[in-house]
C-alpha positions in Angstrom: 92.5 205.8 97.4 90.1 203.1 98.6 91.0 200.6 101.3 90.7 196.8 100.9 89.9 194.6 103.8 91.7 191.2 103.5 90.9 188.5 106.0 93.8 186.4 107.2 93.4 183.1 109.0 95.8 182.8 112.0 96.0 179.1 113.0 94.9 178.0 116.5 96.4 175.1 118.4 94.6 171.9 119.3 92.8 173.6 122.1 91.6 176.6 120.0 94.2 179.1 121.3 95.9 181.9 119.5 99.5 182.7 120.2 100.5 186.3 121.1 103.9 187.9 121.7 104.7 191.0 123.8 106.7 193.7 121.8 108.4 194.8 125.1 109.5 191.6 126.9 109.2 189.2 123.8 107.4 186.6 126.0 104.7 184.6 124.3 101.3 183.6 125.7 98.1 182.2 124.4 94.4 182.9 124.8 91.1 182.0 123.3 90.1 184.2 120.4 86.9 185.2 122.1 88.9 186.5 125.1 91.0 188.6 122.7 87.8 189.9 121.0 86.3 190.8 124.4 89.0 193.4 124.8 87.0 196.4 123.8 89.8 199.0 123.9 92.6 199.2 121.3 95.2 198.4 124.0 96.1 195.2 125.7 98.4 194.5 128.7 101.1 191.8 128.5 100.3 189.3 131.2 104.0 188.8 131.9 105.6 192.3 132.1 102.4 194.4 132.5 103.2 196.9 129.8 100.5 197.8 127.3 100.5 198.2 123.5 98.0 198.3 120.7 96.2 195.0 120.4 97.6 194.5 117.0 101.2 194.8 118.3 100.9 191.4 120.1 101.2 189.4 116.8 104.2 187.1 116.4 106.8 187.6 113.7 105.4 184.5 111.9 101.9 185.9 111.9 103.1 189.3 110.6 105.1 187.6 107.9 102.0 185.7 106.7 100.0 188.9 106.6 102.8 190.6 104.6 102.9 187.7 102.1 99.1 188.0 101.6 99.3 191.8 101.3 102.2 191.7 98.8 100.3 189.1 96.7 97.3 191.4 96.7 99.5 194.3 95.5 101.0 192.1 92.8 97.5 191.2 91.6 96.7 194.9 91.3 99.9 195.7 89.4 99.4 192.7 87.0 95.8 193.7 86.3 96.9 197.3 85.6 99.6 196.1 83.3 97.2 193.9 81.4 94.8 196.8 80.9 97.6 199.1 79.7 98.9 196.4 77.4 95.4 196.0 75.9 94.8 199.7 75.5 98.2 200.2 73.8 97.9 197.3 71.3 95.8 199.4 69.0 98.3 202.3 69.0 100.6 202.3 66.0 103.2 204.5 67.6 103.7 202.7 70.9 105.1 199.3 71.5 104.5 197.8 75.0 105.1 194.4 76.4 104.8 193.4 80.0 105.5 190.3 82.0 103.4 189.5 85.0 105.0 189.8 88.4 105.4 186.5 90.3 103.4 186.1 93.5 105.1 185.1 96.8 104.3 181.7 98.3 102.3 182.4 101.5 103.8 180.9 104.6 102.0 178.1 106.3 101.8 178.5 110.0 101.4 175.5 112.3 100.5 176.1 115.9 101.6 173.6 118.5 100.0 173.1 121.9 102.8 174.0 124.3 101.6 176.2 127.2 100.0 175.5 130.6 96.6 176.9 131.5 96.1 179.5 134.2 92.5 180.6 134.9 92.7 184.2 136.0 90.1 186.2 137.8 90.3 190.0 137.7 88.0 191.9 140.0 87.5 194.5 137.4 87.3 192.4 134.2 85.9 189.0 135.2 87.4 185.6 134.6 89.2 184.4 131.5 91.8 181.8 130.6 95.3 182.6 129.6 98.0 180.0 128.7 101.7 180.7 129.3 104.9 179.1 130.3 104.6 179.2 134.1 107.9 179.1 135.8 107.9 177.9 139.4 109.1 181.4 140.5 106.3 183.2 138.7 103.7 184.4 141.2 102.2 187.5 139.5 100.7 188.0 136.1 98.8 191.1 134.8 95.2 191.4 133.5 95.1 191.6 129.7 92.3 194.1 129.8 93.1 196.5 132.7 96.7 195.7 133.7 95.9 195.0 137.3 98.2 192.5 139.1 96.8 189.0 139.5 98.4 186.5 141.9 98.6 182.8 141.5 97.2 180.8 144.4 
């Protein structure tokens, strides 16, 4: 079975940031796509709780839903094309009667990203400087490096 690569556009906010969500603490944060791409391992640390997951597990439910819509529509296209071919090949057979109706595609959700987080420029001694955007409560004094998980302190 061959694999199909389908590119999905995840919207950025007005500042060019992509939203992420931790699968452990459910907190959201944002970062620049280039900072996300700079993570060369398959795992990323949540800046809020410090736990790590696969980079792909930091997608929001809305982002995953859009990806599922697109994947389901691709599968529906494959089924509809196969049914058309089957219908065409059986038309000439006198012993078989076959009629198919094409499956309906799903409407792909439209994601709109709002600009709603504050900026924190973080410097990790191990991984260099990058920007991360989060809701920063007044009581929050520690965040974790996305790349290595080290504790970083607000000044």
